[in-house]
C-alpha positions as CSV (number, residue, x, y, z in Angstrom):
1,M,-46.4,12.3,-47.6
2,P,-43.1,11.6,-45.8
3,V,-40.0,11.4,-47.9
4,I,-38.1,8.1,-47.4
5,T,-34.4,8.8,-47.4
6,L,-31.8,6.6,-48.9
7,V,-30.6,5.6,-45.5
8,E,-34.1,4.4,-44.6
9,R,-34.4,2.5,-47.8
10,I,-31.1,0.8,-47.2
11,D,-31.9,0.1,-43.6
12,A,-35.2,-1.5,-44.7
13,L,-33.2,-4.1,-46.6
14,L,-31.1,-5.1,-43.6
15,P,-32.0,-8.0,-41.3
16,Q,-32.1,-5.8,-38.1
17,T,-30.1,-8.2,-36.0
18,Q,-27.9,-5.4,-34.7
19,C,-25.1,-7.9,-34.5
20,G,-22.2,-5.6,-35.4
21,Q,-20.5,-8.1,-37.8
22,C,-20.5,-5.3,-40.4
23,G,-18.2,-3.3,-38.1
24,H,-20.8,-0.9,-37.0
25,A,-22.9,-0.6,-33.8
26,G,-26.1,-1.8,-35.5
27,C,-27.9,-1.9,-38.8
28,R,-28.7,1.8,-39.1
29,P,-25.1,3.0,-38.8
30,Y,-24.2,0.5,-41.6
31,A,-27.0,1.9,-43.7
32,E,-25.6,5.4,-43.2
33,A,-22.1,4.2,-44.2
34,L,-23.5,2.6,-47.4
35,A,-25.5,5.7,-48.3
36,E,-22.3,7.8,-48.0
37,G,-20.3,5.3,-50.0
38,R,-17.9,4.5,-47.1
39,D,-18.5,0.8,-46.9
40,P,-19.0,-2.0,-49.4
41,I,-22.3,-3.9,-49.7
42,N,-20.9,-7.3,-48.6
43,R,-20.5,-6.8,-44.9
44,C,-23.8,-8.2,-43.6
45,P,-23.6,-12.0,-43.2
46,P,-27.1,-12.3,-41.7
47,G,-28.5,-10.8,-44.8
48,G,-26.8,-13.5,-46.9
49,A,-26.2,-13.4,-50.7
50,D,-29.8,-12.3,-51.2
51,G,-29.1,-9.2,-49.1
52,I,-26.1,-8.3,-51.2
53,R,-28.2,-8.6,-54.4
54,A,-30.9,-6.4,-52.9
55,L,-28.4,-3.7,-51.8
56,A,-26.7,-3.9,-55.2
57,E,-29.9,-3.3,-57.0
58,L,-30.9,-0.3,-54.8
59,L,-27.5,1.3,-55.0
60,E,-26.9,0.4,-58.6
61,Q,-23.7,-1.4,-57.9
62,P,-22.4,-4.7,-59.1
63,V,-23.0,-7.8,-57.0
64,I,-19.9,-8.9,-55.1
65,P,-19.2,-11.9,-52.9
66,F,-18.4,-11.8,-49.2
67,A,-14.8,-10.9,-48.5
68,A,-12.7,-14.0,-48.0
69,D,-11.1,-12.4,-44.9
70,G,-14.3,-11.1,-43.4
71,P,-17.3,-12.7,-41.6
72,Q,-19.2,-15.3,-43.7
73,P,-22.9,-16.1,-43.8
74,K,-24.0,-19.2,-41.8
75,P,-27.2,-20.8,-40.7
76,R,-29.0,-18.8,-38.0
77,A,-28.5,-20.1,-34.5
78,L,-30.6,-19.3,-31.4
79,A,-29.2,-18.6,-28.0
80,V,-30.1,-21.1,-25.3
81,I,-29.1,-20.6,-21.6
82,Q,-28.1,-23.5,-19.5
83,E,-30.4,-22.6,-16.7
84,D,-28.8,-24.8,-14.1
85,S,-25.5,-22.9,-14.6
86,C,-26.9,-19.4,-14.8
87,I,-25.9,-17.2,-11.9
88,G,-28.3,-14.4,-12.7
89,C,-25.7,-11.7,-13.5
90,T,-28.0,-10.0,-16.1
91,L,-25.1,-9.3,-18.4
92,C,-26.7,-11.2,-21.2
93,I,-30.0,-9.3,-20.7
94,Q,-28.1,-6.0,-21.0
95,A,-26.3,-7.1,-24.2
96,C,-29.5,-8.3,-26.0
97,P,-30.6,-5.6,-28.5
98,V,-34.1,-6.9,-28.8
99,D,-34.9,-7.8,-25.2
100,A,-35.2,-11.5,-26.0
101,I,-33.8,-12.6,-22.6
102,V,-35.8,-12.3,-19.5
103,G,-34.8,-12.7,-15.9
104,A,-33.7,-10.7,-12.8
105,A,-30.6,-10.2,-10.8
106,K,-29.5,-13.4,-9.0
107,L,-32.3,-15.3,-10.6
108,M,-32.3,-17.7,-13.6
109,H,-32.5,-16.2,-17.1
110,T,-34.1,-17.6,-20.2
111,V,-34.3,-16.8,-23.9
112,I,-37.5,-16.1,-25.7
113,A,-36.7,-18.3,-28.8
114,A,-39.3,-16.6,-31.0
115,E,-37.7,-13.2,-30.5
116,C,-34.0,-14.2,-30.6
117,T,-32.3,-12.9,-33.8
118,G,-29.2,-15.0,-33.4
119,C,-26.9,-11.9,-33.1
120,E,-24.7,-13.8,-30.6
121,L,-24.1,-10.6,-28.6
122,C,-25.1,-12.3,-25.4
123,V,-22.4,-15.0,-25.6
124,A,-19.2,-13.1,-24.8
125,P,-20.5,-11.2,-21.7
126,C,-21.5,-14.4,-19.9
127,P,-19.0,-15.0,-17.1
128,V,-19.8,-18.7,-16.6
129,D,-20.1,-19.6,-20.3
130,C,-23.6,-21.0,-20.0
131,I,-25.0,-19.8,-23.3
132,D,-25.1,-22.2,-26.3
133,L,-25.9,-21.4,-29.9
134,V,-28.2,-23.9,-31.4
135,P,-28.6,-23.9,-35.2
136,V,-32.2,-23.4,-36.5
137,D,-33.4,-26.7,-38.0
138,D,-35.3,-25.2,-40.9
139,P,-33.9,-25.3,-44.5
140,D,-36.1,-22.3,-45.4
141,D,-35.0,-20.2,-42.5
142,G,-32.5,-18.3,-44.6
143,K,-34.9,-17.4,-47.4
144,R,-35.2,-13.7,-48.1
145,E,-38.9,-13.6,-47.3
146,H,-38.3,-15.2,-43.9
147,V,-35.3,-12.9,-43.2
148,M,-37.4,-9.8,-44.0
149,A,-40.4,-11.0,-41.9
150,R,-38.1,-11.4,-38.9
151,A,-36.5,-8.1,-39.6
152,Q,-39.8,-6.2,-39.2
153,Q,-40.4,-7.8,-35.8
154,A,-36.8,-7.3,-34.7
155,R,-36.9,-3.6,-35.7
156,K,-39.9,-3.0,-33.5
157,R,-38.3,-4.8,-30.5
158,Y,-35.0,-2.9,-31.0
159,E,-36.8,0.4,-31.1
160,H,-38.7,-0.6,-27.9
161,H,-35.4,-1.6,-26.4
162,Q,-33.8,1.8,-27.2
163,A,-36.8,3.6,-25.8
164,R,-36.7,1.6,-22.6
165,K,-33.0,2.2,-22.1
166,A,-33.5,6.0,-22.6
167,R,-36.4,5.9,-20.1
168,D,-34.4,3.9,-17.6
169,Q,-31.4,6.3,-17.9
170,A,-33.7,9.3,-17.4
171,E,-35.3,7.8,-14.3
172,K,-31.9,6.9,-12.9
173,A,-30.6,10.4,-13.4
174,Q,-33.7,11.7,-11.6
175,R,-33.3,9.4,-8.7
176,L,-29.6,10.4,-8.3
177,A,-30.6,14.1,-8.4
178,E,-33.3,13.6,-5.8
179,R,-30.8,11.6,-3.6
180,A,-28.2,14.4,-3.9
181,A,-30.8,17.0,-3.0
182,V,-31.8,15.0,0.2
183,S,-28.2,14.4,1.2
184,T,-27.2,18.0,0.9
185,P,-27.4,19.6,4.4
186,V,-29.8,22.5,4.6
187,P,-28.6,25.4,6.9
188,P,-31.0,25.9,9.9
189,P,-33.1,29.0,9.8
190,A,-31.6,31.9,11.6
191,A,-33.0,32.8,15.1
192,A,-35.6,35.5,15.2
193,D,-33.3,37.9,17.0
194,E,-30.6,37.3,14.3
195,T,-33.0,38.0,11.5
196,R,-34.5,41.1,13.0
197,P,-32.6,44.1,11.8
198,A,-30.8,46.0,14.5
199,P,-32.2,49.5,15.1
200,Q,-30.1,52.1,13.4
201,T,-28.9,54.9,15.6
202,S,-27.4,57.9,13.9
203,A,-24.3,59.8,15.1
204,V,-26.5,62.8,16.0
205,D,-28.8,60.6,18.3
206,K,-25.8,59.2,20.1
207,N,-24.3,62.6,20.8
208,E,-27.7,63.8,22.1
209,L,-27.9,60.9,24.5
210,I,-24.4,61.6,25.8
211,R,-25.2,65.2,26.3
212,K,-28.4,64.5,28.3
213,A,-26.6,61.9,30.4
214,M,-23.9,64.5,31.2
215,E,-26.5,67.1,32.1
216,R,-28.2,64.6,34.5
217,A,-24.9,63.7,36.1
218,A,-24.1,67.4,36.6
219,A,-27.6,68.1,38.1
220,L,-27.1,65.2,40.5
221,R,-23.7,66.5,41.6
222,A,-25.1,70.0,42.1
223,A,-28.0,68.7,44.1
224,K,-25.6,66.7,46.3
225,E,-23.4,69.8,46.9
226,D,-26.5,71.8,47.9
227,A,-27.5,69.1,50.3
228,D,-24.1,69.0,51.9
229,K,-24.1,72.8,52.4
230,D,-27.4,72.7,54.1
231,S,-26.3,70.1,56.5
232,Q,-23.3,72.1,57.7
């Protein structure tokens, strides 16, 4: 039976919005900081006061309020894109940690309301300021059971998002490697004459050839001299 670590138990109590209001890049890093005693339990506004109480019980700490100078809990708001103003830059799609925004480059984007966690991470990157945050009109939306139900779904979508990013990065790296291999010039194969090893001639063979050539030359001179004598 797998052992559930303290980090996993803490992470299971967090709303999985991955909003970063706690000062960390997601819920899991905040859970790690809590497990190591580096952070207080009052830095998760989406979890609300009920979230603080749940963390206090698990970690056997006193319940404390949200810091006056820190982010405060507020009603959840969903992102809504003004579709007639959207330029299709995809920056909001890249920022969404749960892939709740769909669209393509230079085409209109839209938010899947049922999957939006209200993290607000898509708002700042938008270059034309066409994303509004609309509060959820449900008085029970902030109840602990609803928060935890949404957290289960958000966790699955976040894990899928991370897996997709890793896959996309691996595929991009492979494409770049293949492109680099194609663009690298391959030296042409050497001509057959260049690849055939030249016959090796030893010093002894060369001397023998020279000696025989000199003998033939001497024989020709002697034959010519004899012919000249006979003609006289």
